[in-house]
N, CA, C and O of each residue as an XYZ file, in Angstrom:
912
protein
N      13.604     17.689    -10.310
C      12.357     18.398    -10.644
C      11.198     17.808     -9.849
O      11.059     16.586     -9.785
N      10.371     18.644     -9.248
C       9.198     18.186     -8.517
C       8.247     17.468     -9.462
O       8.110     17.853    -10.623
N       7.592     16.431     -8.966
C       6.751     15.597     -9.823
C       5.580     16.365    -10.403
O       5.087     16.023    -11.478
N       5.124     17.404     -9.704
C       4.003     18.179    -10.201
C       4.457     19.435    -10.924
O       3.654     20.337    -11.161
N       5.740     19.504    -11.281
C       6.251     20.611    -12.065
C       6.268     20.210    -13.530
O       6.846     19.177    -13.869
N       5.651     20.995    -14.412
C       5.600     20.606    -15.808
C       6.983     20.606    -16.432
O       7.850     21.383    -16.032
N       7.192     19.736    -17.412
C       8.449     19.704    -18.117
C       8.599     20.974    -18.948
O       7.600     21.601    -19.300
N       9.842     21.363    -19.268
C      10.066     22.616    -19.971
C       9.288     22.752    -21.275
O       8.911     23.860    -21.655
N       9.044     21.639    -21.964
C       8.346     21.710    -23.249
C       6.835     21.602    -23.107
O       6.118     21.498    -24.102
N       6.367     21.625    -21.897
C       4.930     21.538    -21.657
C       4.463     22.799    -20.948
O       5.088     23.242    -19.985
N       3.384     23.367    -21.414
C       2.899     24.625    -20.876
C       1.599     24.408    -20.136
O       0.646     23.857    -20.687
N       1.556     24.843    -18.881
C       0.325     24.759    -18.112
C      -0.261     26.148    -17.967
O       0.455     27.149    -17.994
N      -1.561     26.192    -17.814
C      -2.246     27.471    -17.631
C      -3.474     27.256    -16.770
O      -3.982     26.142    -16.646
N      -3.941     28.345    -16.178
C      -5.137     28.250    -15.364
C      -6.325     27.761    -16.171
O      -7.127     26.964    -15.685
N      -6.439     28.240    -17.409
C      -7.558     27.841    -18.258
C      -7.520     26.345    -18.549
O      -8.555     25.678    -18.558
N      -6.311     25.820    -18.789
C      -6.182     24.393    -19.090
C      -6.682     23.545    -17.929
O      -7.406     22.572    -18.141
N      -6.307     23.903    -16.709
C      -6.745     23.132    -15.544
C      -8.233     23.348    -15.272
O      -8.928     22.432    -14.834
N      -8.713     24.561    -15.532
C     -10.143     24.816    -15.333
C     -10.965     23.961    -16.287
O     -12.013     23.440    -15.906
N     -10.498     23.813    -17.519
C     -11.191     22.969    -18.492
C     -11.176     21.510    -18.032
O     -12.175     20.804    -18.172
N     -10.045     21.059    -17.483
C      -9.989     19.696    -16.953
C     -11.012     19.519    -15.828
O     -11.660     18.478    -15.730
N     -11.149     20.537    -14.987
C     -12.143     20.480    -13.914
C     -13.558     20.406    -14.450
O     -14.384     19.650    -13.939
N     -13.841     21.194    -15.488
C     -15.173     21.161    -16.088
C     -15.433     19.823    -16.776
O     -16.564     19.334    -16.784
N     -14.391     19.234    -17.352
C     -14.552     17.921    -17.980
C     -14.857     16.850    -16.934
O     -15.635     15.929    -17.183
N     -14.232     16.981    -15.754
C     -14.533     16.048    -14.662
C     -15.993     16.189    -14.244
O     -16.674     15.192    -14.002
N     -16.471     17.429    -14.159
C     -17.868     17.663    -13.797
C     -18.801     17.143    -14.888
O     -19.845     16.561    -14.595
N     -18.417     17.357    -16.149
C     -19.224     16.843    -17.264
C     -19.263     15.322    -17.229
O     -20.261     14.709    -17.609
N     -18.166     14.715    -16.769
C     -18.138     13.257    -16.657
C     -19.229     12.738    -15.744
O     -19.805     11.678    -15.990
N     -19.513     13.489    -14.685
C     -20.603     13.099    -13.791
C     -21.933     13.083    -14.531
O     -22.800     12.251    -14.261
N     -22.080     14.012    -15.465
C     -23.335     14.106    -16.211
C     -23.558     12.977    -17.196
O     -24.668     12.808    -17.700
N     -22.513     12.193    -17.481
C     -22.677     11.064    -18.396
C     -23.643     10.018    -17.844
O     -24.220      9.231    -18.595
N     -23.810     10.020    -16.515
C     -24.769      9.078    -15.920
C     -26.181      9.357    -16.426
O     -26.950      8.433    -16.691
N     -26.515     10.656    -16.559
C     -27.857     11.009    -17.030
C     -28.074     10.516    -18.451
O     -29.154     10.035    -18.793
N     -27.040     10.640    -19.278
C     -27.133     10.135    -20.640
C     -27.387      8.637    -20.645
O     -28.190      8.135    -21.431
N     -26.701      7.936    -19.767
C     -26.868      6.488    -19.664
C     -28.257      6.121    -19.156
O     -28.910      5.230    -19.699
N     -28.701      6.812    -18.113
C     -29.943      6.445    -17.431
C     -31.205      6.824    -18.203
O     -32.216      6.126    -18.126
N     -31.146      7.925    -18.943
C     -32.374      8.412    -19.577
C     -32.464      8.151    -21.079
O     -33.539      8.265    -21.668
N     -31.336      7.801    -21.696
C     -31.376      7.616    -23.148
C     -30.919      6.230    -23.610
O     -31.439      5.699    -24.591
N     -29.955      5.650    -22.910
C     -29.399      4.375    -23.366
C     -30.055      3.188    -22.657
O     -30.536      2.260    -23.307
N     -30.073      3.222    -21.330
C     -30.587      2.074    -20.576
C     -32.087      1.836    -20.749
O     -32.501      0.678    -20.787
N     -32.922      2.873    -20.856
C     -34.344      2.581    -21.099
C     -34.569      1.763    -22.369
O     -35.517      0.982    -22.451
N     -33.687      1.949    -23.366
C     -33.789      1.157    -24.595
C     -33.315     -0.276    -24.331
O     -33.922     -1.240    -24.799
N     -32.217     -0.396    -23.573
C     -31.675     -1.727    -23.278
C     -32.626     -2.542    -22.413
O     -32.843     -3.728    -22.661
N     -33.200     -1.888    -21.381
C     -34.044     -2.606    -20.425
C     -35.521     -2.583    -20.816
O     -36.344     -3.279    -20.222
N     -35.845     -1.768    -21.830
C     -37.227     -1.630    -22.308
C     -38.169     -1.140    -21.207
O     -39.335     -1.531    -21.144
N     -37.642     -0.286    -20.357
C     -38.471      0.312    -19.301
C     -37.758      1.550    -18.769
O     -36.528      1.589    -18.755
N     -38.514      2.573    -18.328
C     -37.887      3.762    -17.758
C     -37.281      3.456    -16.382
O     -37.566      2.422    -15.778
N     -36.451      4.368    -15.910
C     -35.721      4.155    -14.664
C     -36.656      3.899    -13.484
O     -36.332      3.117    -12.590
N     -37.816      4.557    -13.484
C     -38.761      4.419    -12.371
C     -39.288      2.995    -12.230
O     -39.782      2.631    -11.163
N     -39.194      2.181    -13.282
C     -39.719      0.816    -13.249
C     -38.625     -0.249    -13.123
O     -38.907     -1.442    -13.230
N     -37.403      0.171    -12.900
C     -36.309     -0.793    -12.814
C     -36.396     -1.637    -11.550
O     -36.906     -1.193    -10.521
N     -35.898     -2.841    -11.646
C     -35.755     -3.710    -10.497
C     -34.314     -3.720    -10.020
O     -33.490     -2.943    -10.502
N     -34.007     -4.599     -9.073
C     -32.679     -4.656     -8.480
C     -31.614     -4.940     -9.538
O     -30.556     -4.310     -9.529
N     -31.876     -5.866    -10.438
C     -30.875     -6.227    -11.450
C     -30.528     -5.031    -12.331
O     -29.359     -4.803    -12.644
N     -31.552     -4.265    -12.732
C     -31.304     -3.112    -13.594
C     -30.496     -2.029    -12.857
O     -29.602     -1.407    -13.430
N     -30.830     -1.822    -11.582
C     -30.092     -0.807    -10.814
C     -28.630     -1.218    -10.635
O     -27.735     -0.380    -10.742
N     -28.385     -2.482    -10.367
C     -27.004     -2.951    -10.214
C     -26.241     -2.793    -11.524
O     -25.091     -2.353    -11.527
N     -26.871     -3.147    -12.621
C     -26.231     -2.958    -13.927
C     -25.943     -1.482    -14.184
O     -24.896     -1.132    -14.728
N     -26.873     -0.625    -13.792
C     -26.688      0.817    -13.963
C     -25.486      1.306    -13.166
O     -24.662      2.062    -13.681
N     -25.383      0.883    -11.927
C     -24.260      1.327    -11.089
C     -22.933      0.820    -11.638
O     -21.943      1.550    -11.639
N     -22.906     -0.418    -12.101
C     -21.662     -0.978    -12.646
C     -21.252     -0.240    -13.917
O     -20.083      0.108    -14.080
N     -22.202      0.000    -14.814
C     -21.896      0.719    -16.046
C     -21.457      2.150    -15.766
O     -20.528      2.661    -16.392
N     -22.138      2.793    -14.812
C     -21.771      4.164    -14.448
C     -20.366      4.219    -13.879
O     -19.582      5.099    -14.234
N     -20.042      3.277    -12.993
C     -18.697      3.232    -12.411
C     -17.645      3.002    -13.488
O     -16.561      3.581    -13.435
N     -17.963      2.160    -14.461
C     -17.034      1.894    -15.559
C     -16.774      3.172    -16.363
O     -15.629      3.498    -16.676
N     -17.841      3.880    -16.686
C     -17.709      5.131    -17.447
C     -16.930      6.161    -16.637
O     -16.003      6.789    -17.149
N     -17.307      6.333    -15.372
C     -16.613      7.309    -14.537
C     -15.146      6.937    -14.335
O     -14.279      7.810    -14.299
N     -14.873      5.645    -14.205
C     -13.489      5.206    -14.056
C     -12.656      5.563    -15.274
O     -11.509      5.991    -15.146
N     -13.236      5.386    -16.457
C     -12.542      5.740    -17.699
C     -12.254      7.239    -17.733
O     -11.166      7.657    -18.128
N     -13.232      8.046    -17.318
C     -13.046      9.498    -17.299
C     -11.941      9.891    -16.324
O     -11.102     10.732    -16.646
N     -11.933      9.292    -15.141
C     -10.900      9.598    -14.142
C      -9.512      9.275    -14.697
O      -8.598     10.095    -14.602
N      -9.354      8.097    -15.268
C      -8.055      7.691    -15.806
C      -7.640      8.593    -16.967
O      -6.476      8.981    -17.070
N      -8.587      8.925    -17.837
C      -8.280      9.780    -18.989
C      -7.815     11.165    -18.538
O      -6.845     11.698    -19.077
N      -8.500     11.747    -17.556
C      -8.123     13.083    -17.080
C      -6.801     13.051    -16.326
O      -5.992     13.972    -16.436
N      -6.585     11.981    -15.557
C      -5.313     11.843    -14.835
C      -4.149     11.734    -15.818
O      -3.104     12.352    -15.613
N      -4.323     10.962    -16.872
C      -3.275     10.812    -17.890
C      -3.051     12.121    -18.638
O      -1.916     12.486    -18.942
N      -4.135     12.819    -18.928
C      -4.019     14.099    -19.631
C      -3.232     15.104    -18.807
O      -2.345     15.778    -19.330
N      -3.548     15.209    -17.526
C      -2.853     16.188    -16.679
C      -1.384     15.828    -16.499
O      -0.531     16.712    -16.417
N      -1.085     14.525    -16.436
C       0.301     14.097    -16.249
C       1.109     14.228    -17.542
O       2.215     14.768    -17.541
N       0.548     13.733    -18.630
C       1.310     13.681    -19.877
C       1.441     15.038    -20.550
O       2.462     15.336    -21.171
N       0.399     15.862    -20.425
C       0.440     17.143    -21.131
C       1.014     18.266    -20.272
O       1.689     19.159    -20.785
N       0.746     18.222    -18.959
C       1.178     19.331    -18.106
C       2.158     18.923    -17.012
O       2.641     19.771    -16.262
N       2.452     17.632    -16.920
C       3.380     17.176    -15.890
C       2.805     17.239    -14.497
O       3.557     17.273    -13.523
N       1.477     17.257    -14.374
C       0.813     17.368    -13.073
C       0.274     16.003    -12.664
O      -0.656     15.485    -13.283
N       0.857     15.428    -11.628
C       0.410     14.130    -11.124
C      -0.583     14.329     -9.988
O      -0.360     15.135     -9.084
N      -1.663     13.596    -10.047
C      -2.702     13.747     -9.022
C      -2.231     13.241     -7.665
O      -2.584     13.812     -6.633
N      -1.443     12.184     -7.659
C      -0.975     11.596     -6.403
C       0.506     11.902     -6.208
O       1.295     11.757     -7.142
N       0.891     12.323     -5.010
C       2.312     12.594     -4.750
C       3.114     11.302     -4.730
O       2.555     10.221     -4.548
N       4.405     11.413     -4.914
C       5.267     10.251     -4.839
C       5.257      9.682     -3.422
O       5.049     10.410     -2.452
N       5.481      8.381     -3.315
C       5.458      7.730     -2.001
C       6.541      8.268     -1.082
O       6.413      8.194      0.140
N       7.612      8.813     -1.664
C       8.708      9.353     -0.857
C       8.386     10.719     -0.267
O       9.060     11.179      0.655
N       7.346     11.370     -0.805
C       6.963     12.693     -0.317
C       6.057     12.551      0.906
O       4.989     11.943      0.833
N       6.491     13.108      2.007
C       5.716     13.032      3.240
C       4.880     14.296      3.419
O       5.346     15.413      3.194
N       3.653     14.087      3.825
C       2.773     15.226      4.062
C       3.097     15.858      5.408
O       3.304     15.163      6.403
N       3.136     17.160      5.422
C       3.379     17.903      6.661
C       2.088     18.645      7.025
O       1.821     19.736      6.522
N       1.312     18.042      7.890
C       0.030     18.616      8.297
C       0.121     18.970      9.773
O       0.392     18.112     10.612
N      -0.104     20.224     10.077
C       0.015     20.691     11.454
C      -1.187     20.261     12.283
O      -2.203     19.821     11.745
N      -1.057     20.395     13.596
C      -2.163     20.075     14.501
C      -3.372     20.952     14.210
O      -4.509     20.484     14.261
N      -3.133     22.207     13.909
C      -4.232     23.126     13.602
C      -4.972     22.690     12.343
O      -6.199     22.771     12.274
N      -4.218     22.227     11.348
C      -4.850     21.735     10.124
C      -5.692     20.493     10.402
O      -6.801     20.367      9.882
N      -5.174     19.573     11.219
C      -5.942     18.375     11.564
C      -7.213     18.734     12.319
O      -8.255     18.109     12.121
N      -7.132     19.727     13.174
C      -8.328     20.174     13.896
C      -9.366     20.724     12.927
O     -10.565     20.491     13.081
N      -8.884     21.459     11.925
C      -9.794     21.975     10.909
C     -10.445     20.852     10.117
O     -11.636     20.906      9.809
N      -9.652     19.829      9.787
C     -10.178     18.673      9.044
C     -11.236     17.943      9.862
O     -12.313     17.622      9.358
N     -10.919     17.682     11.137
C     -11.873     17.003     12.023
C     -13.139     17.835     12.162
O     -14.243     17.293     12.185
N     -12.980     19.157     12.255
C     -14.139     20.032     12.356
C     -15.035     19.931     11.128
O     -16.260     19.919     11.250
N     -14.424     19.860      9.942
C     -15.200     19.712      8.703
C     -15.962     18.395      8.682
O     -17.119     18.345      8.266
N     -15.302     17.322      9.134
C     -15.946     16.010      9.159
C     -17.123     16.003     10.131
O     -18.201     15.505      9.805
N     -16.914     16.552     11.313
C     -17.978     16.584     12.326
C     -19.158     17.431     11.847
O     -20.314     17.038     12.002
N     -18.859     18.589     11.268
C     -19.924     19.471     10.783
C     -20.739     18.765      9.697
O     -21.967     18.843      9.684
N     -20.044     18.075      8.787
C     -20.733     17.337      7.723
C     -21.603     16.230      8.313
O     -22.728     16.014      7.862
N     -21.078     15.525      9.329
C     -21.830     14.435      9.954
C     -23.097     14.958     10.630
O     -24.148     14.321     10.566
N     -22.995     16.104     11.268
C     -24.152     16.687     11.955
C     -25.223     17.082     10.944
O     -26.402     16.779     11.129
N     -24.808     17.763      9.867
C     -25.760     18.163      8.827
C     -26.435     16.937      8.209
O     -27.642     16.940      7.967
N     -25.643     15.885      7.956
C     -26.193     14.657      7.382
C     -27.200     14.012      8.334
O     -28.267     13.567      7.913
N     -26.854     13.968      9.606
C     -27.745     13.350     10.595
C     -29.076     14.092     10.667
O     -30.137     13.472     10.742
N     -29.013     15.417     10.644
C     -30.237     16.216     10.710
C     -31.055     16.073      9.429
O     -32.285     16.042      9.472
N     -30.366     15.985      8.286
C     -31.058     15.883      6.999
C     -31.754     14.534      6.836
O     -32.861     14.454      6.303
N     -31.091     13.477      7.303
C     -31.617     12.121      7.152
C     -32.428     11.672      8.368
O     -33.034     10.601      8.355
N     -32.435     12.485      9.405
C     -33.091     12.117     10.665
C     -32.513     10.800     11.198
O     -33.240      9.917     11.654
N     -31.186     10.702     11.123
C     -30.484      9.508     11.585
C     -29.181      9.359     10.826
O     -28.785     10.255     10.081
N     -28.520      8.239     11.010
C     -27.264      7.988     10.319
C     -27.538      7.462      8.918
O     -28.189      6.431      8.748
N     -27.037      8.179      7.915
C     -27.308      7.861      6.519
C     -26.912      6.427      6.168
O     -27.682      5.711      5.528
N     -25.715      6.003      6.585
C     -25.240      4.672      6.234
C     -26.168      3.598      6.788
O     -26.516      2.648      6.086
N     -26.568      3.751      8.046
C     -27.454      2.762      8.664
C     -28.820      2.738      7.979
O     -29.389      1.671      7.753
N     -29.335      3.911      7.653
C     -30.647      3.999      7.006
C     -30.609      3.356      5.624
O     -31.519      2.616      5.249
N     -29.537      3.647      4.861
C     -29.438      3.092      3.516
C     -29.202      1.578      3.557
O     -29.726      0.845      2.718
N     -28.424      1.118      4.520
C     -28.191     -0.325      4.631
C     -29.497     -1.055      4.939
O     -29.775     -2.114      4.377
N     -30.283     -0.485      5.826
C     -31.564     -1.108      6.183
C     -32.538     -1.076      5.010
O     -33.300     -2.020      4.801
N     -32.508     -0.012      4.267
C     -33.447      0.148      3.152
C     -33.042     -0.671      1.928
O     -33.897     -1.233      1.242
N     -31.733     -0.739      1.654
C     -31.256     -1.370      0.430
C     -30.946     -2.852      0.568
O     -31.109     -3.609     -0.389
N     -30.500     -3.279      1.753
C     -29.999     -4.635      1.893
C     -28.527     -4.674      1.510
O     -28.034     -3.758      0.852
N     -27.823     -5.726      1.915
C     -26.364     -5.711      1.793
C     -25.890     -5.676      0.343
O     -24.911     -4.993      0.043
N     -26.563     -6.402     -0.577
C     -26.087     -6.462     -1.958
C     -26.243     -5.117     -2.662
O     -25.295     -4.607     -3.259
N     -27.424     -4.558     -2.588
C     -27.670     -3.265     -3.223
C     -26.843     -2.173     -2.540
O     -26.361     -1.250     -3.196
N     -26.683     -2.283     -1.239
C     -25.863     -1.328     -0.482
C     -24.425     -1.354     -0.982
O     -23.804     -0.303     -1.143
N     -23.894     -2.543     -1.228
C     -22.512     -2.688     -1.691
C     -22.306     -1.990     -3.028
O     -21.333     -1.254     -3.195
N     -23.199     -2.209     -3.977
C     -23.059     -1.585     -5.295
C     -23.333     -0.083     -5.230
O     -22.707      0.697     -5.946
N     -24.265      0.316     -4.374
C     -24.546      1.739     -4.214
C     -23.314      2.489     -3.728
O     -23.017      3.585     -4.204
N     -22.600      1.896     -2.780
C     -21.438      2.586     -2.211
C     -20.214      2.472     -3.112
O     -19.313      3.307     -3.031
N     -20.165      1.465     -3.960
C     -19.149      1.440     -5.006
C     -19.395      2.601     -5.973
O     -18.454      3.251     -6.427
N     -20.639      2.844     -6.274
C     -21.041      3.983     -7.109
C     -20.627      5.293     -6.450
O     -20.102      6.185     -7.116
N     -20.861      5.414     -5.148
C     -20.462      6.619     -4.417
C     -18.953      6.844     -4.492
O     -18.502      7.986     -4.583
N     -18.174      5.768     -4.456
C     -16.715      5.873     -4.489
C     -16.253      6.525     -5.789
O     -15.405      7.418     -5.773
N     -16.808      6.081     -6.908
C     -16.418      6.657     -8.191
C     -16.957      8.077     -8.351
O     -16.309      8.931     -8.956
N     -18.134      8.320     -7.810
C     -18.691      9.675     -7.851
C     -17.789     10.633     -7.080
O     -17.502     11.736     -7.546
N     -17.347     10.208     -5.901
C     -16.454     11.035     -5.091
C     -15.122     11.264     -5.800
O     -14.537     12.341     -5.688
N     -14.640     10.255     -6.530
C     -13.385     10.400     -7.268
C     -13.505     11.498     -8.323
O     -12.580     12.291     -8.501
N     -14.635     11.546     -9.020
C     -14.790     12.546    -10.073
C     -14.926     13.954     -9.514
O     -14.282     14.878    -10.011
N     -15.759     14.136     -8.479
C     -15.867     15.511     -7.987
C     -14.621     15.937     -7.218
O     -14.390     17.131     -7.028
N     -13.818     14.972     -6.774
C     -12.519     15.324     -6.190
C     -11.593     15.887     -7.270
O     -10.797     16.786     -6.998
N     -11.696     15.362     -8.489
C     -10.907     15.904     -9.591
C     -11.346     17.323     -9.937
O     -10.523     18.156    -10.317
N     -12.632     17.593     -9.806
C     -13.098     18.967    -10.001
C     -12.385     19.893     -9.016
O     -11.930     20.975     -9.385
N     -12.296     19.461     -7.778
C     -11.621     20.254     -6.751
C     -10.149     20.444     -7.085
O      -9.638     21.564     -7.053
N      -9.472     19.352     -7.402
C      -8.026     19.397     -7.645
C      -7.694     20.311     -8.818
O      -6.821     21.172     -8.705
N      -8.378     20.132     -9.933
C      -8.035     20.895    -11.133
C      -8.421     22.366    -11.016
O      -7.658     23.235    -11.437
N      -9.583     22.656    -10.455
C      -9.982     24.061    -10.338
C      -9.190     24.769     -9.239
O      -8.993     25.983     -9.302
N      -8.734     24.018     -8.233
C      -7.844     24.595     -7.237
C      -6.537     25.043     -7.905
O      -6.045     26.145     -7.662
N      -5.996     24.171     -8.744
C      -4.766     24.499     -9.475
C      -4.984     25.688    -10.405
O      -4.117     26.553    -10.531
N      -6.135     25.726    -11.050
C      -6.451     26.849    -11.944
C      -6.477     28.157    -11.176
O      -5.899     29.150    -11.620
N      -7.148     28.169    -10.020
C      -7.219     29.376     -9.214
C      -5.847     29.843     -8.748
O      -5.567     31.042     -8.724
N      -4.998     28.896     -8.380
C      -3.650     29.246     -7.930
C      -2.839     29.884     -9.053
O      -2.095     30.835     -8.820
N      -2.980     29.365    -10.266
C      -2.245     29.931    -11.399
C      -2.790     31.300    -11.790
O      -2.031     32.193    -12.168
N      -4.098     31.459    -11.698
C      -4.701     32.731    -12.074
C      -4.432     33.841    -11.055
O      -4.089     34.966    -11.419
N      -4.595     33.503     -9.773
C      -4.578     34.542     -8.743
C      -3.344     34.517     -7.850
O      -3.207     35.358     -6.961
N      -2.436     33.552     -8.078
C      -1.167     33.469     -7.344
C      -1.379     33.402     -5.831
O      -0.620     33.996     -5.064
N      -2.405     32.684     -5.415
C      -2.687     32.510     -3.981
C      -2.945     31.036     -3.737
O      -4.009     30.525     -4.085
N      -1.973     30.341     -3.135
C      -2.031     28.882     -3.021
C      -2.906     28.390     -1.884
O      -3.365     27.248     -1.917
N      -3.150     29.218     -0.880
C      -3.880     28.753      0.301
C      -5.365     29.104      0.285
O      -6.087     28.804      1.236
N      -5.814     29.730     -0.780
C      -7.238     30.037     -0.921
C      -7.934     28.822     -1.536
O      -7.453     28.298     -2.541
N      -9.038     28.363     -0.972
C      -9.718     27.151     -1.497
C     -10.530     27.425     -2.752
O     -11.760     27.418     -2.721
N      -9.837     27.665     -3.852
C     -10.529     27.958     -5.107
C     -11.411     26.786     -5.536
O     -12.518     26.988     -6.035
N     -10.925     25.574     -5.342
C     -11.711     24.406     -5.716
C     -13.025     24.320     -4.964
O     -14.024     23.839     -5.499
N     -13.025     24.786     -3.719
C     -14.251     24.791     -2.915
C     -15.339     25.610     -3.575
O     -16.499     25.201     -3.622
N     -14.956     26.770     -4.083
C     -15.929     27.680     -4.690
C     -16.562     27.041     -5.927
O     -17.780     27.068     -6.100
N     -15.716     26.466     -6.783
C     -16.224     25.874     -8.027
C     -17.108     24.672     -7.738
O     -18.181     24.541     -8.327
N     -16.677     23.789     -6.838
C     -17.466     22.604     -6.520
C     -18.778     22.994     -5.841
O     -19.819     22.394     -6.109
N     -18.730     23.990     -4.970
C     -19.955     24.436     -4.306
C     -20.977     24.917     -5.337
O     -22.164     24.608     -5.231
N     -20.518     25.668     -6.327
C     -21.434     26.199     -7.337
C     -21.960     25.094     -8.256
O     -23.166     24.997     -8.484
N     -21.069     24.271     -8.776
C     -21.493     23.233     -9.723
C     -22.266     22.117     -9.040
O     -23.327     21.711     -9.513
N     -21.739     21.623     -7.931
C     -22.367     20.531     -7.185
C     -23.717     20.972     -6.638
O     -24.696     20.227     -6.699
N     -23.760     22.191     -6.104
C     -25.011     22.698     -5.541
C     -26.076     22.891     -6.601
O     -27.232     22.513     -6.407
N     -25.679     23.490     -7.743
C     -26.638     23.731     -8.819
C     -27.161     22.415     -9.393
O     -28.355     22.278     -9.661
N     -26.257     21.447     -9.578
C     -26.670     20.154    -10.129
C     -27.682     19.466     -9.226
O     -28.658     18.895     -9.713
N     -27.462     19.513     -7.917
C     -28.398     18.871     -6.990
C     -29.722     19.632     -6.901
O     -30.787     19.024     -6.798
N     -29.650     20.949     -6.942
C     -30.883     21.733     -6.897
C     -31.764     21.437     -8.102
O     -32.984     21.346     -7.973
N     -31.149     21.285     -9.277
C     -31.913     21.020    -10.492
C     -32.399     19.581    -10.556
O     -33.534     19.319    -10.954
N     -31.524     18.634    -10.158
C     -31.897     17.218    -10.271
C     -32.887     16.786     -9.195
O     -33.737     15.930     -9.440
N     -32.781     17.370     -8.010
C     -33.675     16.999     -6.904
C     -34.902     17.891     -6.816
O     -35.892     17.538     -6.176
N     -34.830     19.051     -7.462
C     -35.995     19.927     -7.522
C     -36.227     20.772     -6.290
O     -37.283     21.394     -6.174
N     -35.274     20.821     -5.354
C     -35.454     21.642     -4.162
C     -34.194     22.464     -3.906
O     -33.076     21.974     -4.059
N     -34.391     23.707     -3.518
C     -33.279     24.614     -3.258
C     -32.480     24.174     -2.036
O     -31.257     24.313     -2.011
N     -33.166     23.642     -1.019
C     -32.485     23.244      0.216
C     -31.434     22.165     -0.055
O     -30.320     22.240      0.463
N     -31.783     21.174     -0.856
C     -30.824     20.116     -1.183
C     -29.635     20.703     -1.933
O     -28.493     20.296     -1.721
N     -29.910     21.662     -2.811
C     -28.834     22.321     -3.538
C     -27.896     23.085     -2.612
O     -26.677     23.061     -2.783
N     -28.479     23.759     -1.632
C     -27.668     24.519     -0.673
C     -26.813     23.578      0.173
O     -25.632     23.843      0.396
N     -27.404     22.483      0.643
C     -26.653     21.512      1.448
C     -25.543     20.858      0.630
O     -24.448     20.627      1.142
N     -25.823     20.559     -0.640
C     -24.804     19.981     -1.511
C     -23.673     20.980     -1.746
O     -22.500     20.606     -1.768
N     -24.032     22.247     -1.922
C     -23.021     23.292     -2.118
C     -22.145     23.429     -0.879
O     -20.927     23.577     -0.985
N     -22.767     23.378      0.289
C     -22.009     23.468      1.538
C     -21.066     22.281      1.685
O     -19.913     22.442      2.086
N     -21.560     21.090      1.359
C     -20.716     19.908      1.419
C     -19.545     20.022      0.461
O     -18.408     19.728      0.832
N     -19.812     20.450     -0.779
C     -18.753     20.619     -1.759
C     -17.706     21.614     -1.301
O     -16.511     21.416     -1.518
N     -18.156     22.684     -0.669
C     -17.218     23.696     -0.175
C     -16.301     23.103      0.893
O     -15.100     23.371      0.901
N     -16.866     22.301      1.790
C     -16.064     21.680      2.850
C     -15.092     20.647      2.290
O     -13.990     20.492      2.815
N     -15.485     19.938      1.232
C     -14.564     18.980      0.614
C     -13.316     19.710      0.098
O     -12.190     19.240      0.261
N     -13.544     20.856     -0.521
C     -12.419     21.636     -1.027
C     -11.535     22.162      0.082
O     -10.317     22.241     -0.075
N     -12.142     22.524      1.206
C     -11.380     22.984      2.372
C     -10.471     21.862      2.874
O      -9.302     22.089      3.188
N     -11.015     20.665      2.944
C     -10.231     19.510      3.397
C      -9.049     19.262      2.467
O      -7.951     18.951      2.929
N      -9.265     19.395      1.170
C      -8.174     19.200      0.212
C      -7.029     20.175      0.487
O      -5.861     19.787      0.449
N      -7.351     21.412      0.757
C      -6.314     22.413      1.048
C      -5.657     22.127      2.392
O      -4.437     22.238      2.518
N      -6.451     21.760      3.399
C      -5.904     21.512      4.733
C      -4.975     20.301      4.770
O      -4.089     20.227      5.622
N      -5.167     19.363      3.864
C      -4.281     18.188      3.813
C      -3.030     18.466      2.984
O      -2.298     17.541      2.632
N      -2.786     19.728      2.676
C      -1.620     20.074      1.883
C      -1.770     19.693      0.433
O      -0.779     19.506     -0.273
N      -3.047     19.573     -0.030
C      -3.363     19.175     -1.407
C      -2.766     17.816     -1.741
O      -2.324     17.566     -2.862
N      -2.767     16.962     -0.754
C      -2.296     15.587     -0.918
C      -3.518     14.696     -1.078
O      -4.212     14.406     -0.104
N      -3.780     14.263     -2.303
C      -5.001     13.517     -2.582
C      -5.012     12.140     -1.926
O      -6.081     11.578     -1.686
N      -3.838     11.594     -1.636
C      -3.788     10.314     -0.938
C      -4.422     10.414      0.438
O      -5.032      9.459      0.920
N      -4.279     11.561      1.063
C      -4.870     11.785      2.388
C      -6.261     12.372      2.257
O      -7.183     11.976      2.970
N      -6.408     13.318      1.343
C      -7.675     14.045      1.225
C      -8.819     13.171      0.738
O      -9.933     13.270      1.254
N      -8.559     12.301     -0.266
C      -9.672     11.555     -0.859
C     -10.386     10.634      0.127
O     -11.616     10.651      0.164
N      -9.675      9.821      0.937
C     -10.414      8.987      1.904
C     -11.272      9.815      2.861
O     -12.369      9.401      3.235
N     -10.766     10.989      3.255
C     -11.538     11.838      4.162
C     -12.751     12.407      3.447
O     -13.850     12.428      4.002
N     -12.557     12.866      2.224
C     -13.676     13.400      1.434
C     -14.734     12.322      1.208
O     -15.932     12.594      1.294
N     -14.289     11.103      0.920
C     -15.245     10.011      0.703
C     -16.054      9.730      1.964
O     -17.267      9.529      1.897
N     -15.385      9.715      3.106
C     -16.090      9.501      4.377
C     -17.110     10.607      4.611
O     -18.239     10.340      5.022
N     -16.708     11.858      4.347
C     -17.632     12.974      4.522
C     -18.825     12.849      3.581
O     -19.945     13.218      3.934
N     -18.579     12.328      2.388
C     -19.640     12.203      1.378
C     -20.674     11.158      1.754
O     -21.858     11.332      1.468
N     -20.248     10.078      2.389
C     -21.169      8.969      2.621
C     -21.774      8.948      4.027
O     -22.757      8.247      4.264
N     -21.191      9.714      4.968
C     -21.745      9.651      6.326
C     -23.067     10.417      6.418
O     -23.676     10.472      7.487
């Protein structure tokens, strides 16, 4: 039996995976609960007045919460539906040259948009602005953030495939583009940032499909696209 095939006594459905995807997206929102309701009480100051120590504590706590959500959703999908997020080590990915070209194209396009948006290389700018210690914790935070929105892609992609019986359509791209874009537009207060976030989310989903839905390959690429 294939590792991602549910056991006979377990029933999978498009709705079940879509709910898992929405739970992954809701997990991202737990940061707001932490930052605006819990930590201001702990630190006795609003987020705008935090110093380096408070920001580092915030990133560590957020990563801890997001890590718990990732593990919980991964266990739920495996134990209840027989769906493993990571393929077995014995399973080899078969990615054609055309698929790799598409992946490289997505990475380059994302890098160009990022460079134009930041008026330079994002990583270099953030390293110069934050310093090595804050930069390290910031990018640890990015790693867990990327893990959660990757789960949104994986689960909603599976939902779309079950609903519409089309495995090569990037259903996860559509959902992430809408949710990721809307969240950024509302949190940042500008439509342009929302549109760019939606475009980035759409490309992340494309990469997931182009890698044969192999998260071992897709996630490092998605993370690189997210931080460049």
